[in-house]
N, C-alpha and C positions, 0 to 999 in steps of 0.2 A: 966075711960076713955071712952068717947062717941064713938059709932060706927056709921058708915054711915047709917045702917038700925036700926032704933030705936025700932023695934018690937022684937028684940032679937031672930030672927030666925037664922038658921045655916048660917054662912058666906061662901060665895064663896071663894075658895083659893086665888083669885086675889084681894079680898077686903082686906082692911087694916084699922086700926083705924086712925081717923083723928089725925094729929100731934098736940101736945100740944101747946097752945099759951102762953108759959111762956117766950118767947123772946130768946130761945136758937138758933134759926135760922136753925134748922134741919128739913128736909123734906124727905119723901120716894121717891125713884126713880120710875118713872111711868112704867118702863120696868121690873126691877128685884126686886123692893121694898127694896133695900138696903138704909141705912140712908146716906144722903149727905147734904152738906151745902146749904142754900137757894140761895146763889149767885154762885153756881157751874154751869159750862158750860157743863161738861161731868161727867158721873157717874164713880167713881173710881173702882167700882166693875165690872160692865158689859162693860164699855167703850163706851157706846152709848151717843151721844149728846142729850141734853134735848130739843133742838128745831132745826128746819130745818135751821134757820138763822145762827146758830152757827156751823153747820156742814160744813166741807170744801167741795168745789165744785170740785170733781175729775171726770175725764173721765175714763170709763172702759179701761183696758189695751188693749183689742182687737180692740177698735176703733183707738187708737193711733198707734198700729201695722199695722192696715189696711191702714191708711192714709200714713204712712211711706212706706209701700210696694207699694202703688199706685204711690207715688212720685218717687220711685226708678224705676218703670216700665216706667213712662213717661220720666224720664231723660235718661234711656237706649234707649228708642225709638227715642229720639231726637238726641243723640250722636252716635248711632250705625251706622257702615259703610254700 
């Protein structure tokens, strides 16, 4: 199996062998190096999305809580006697 560095030096722990091109459709995860299918959107081992386009667009909880708190203060200010 060919390695990325052809000079046979010691491999860095994050380096891995190139996937075999026998048509099995398996590739290593770029984050945890687990084996996954070529058309996978998310790694089943580490749970990370393989591209930014596939990842859901979520807002942090503290931004949502801050907006709701500000809205509550404004509504209280408007309707307070």
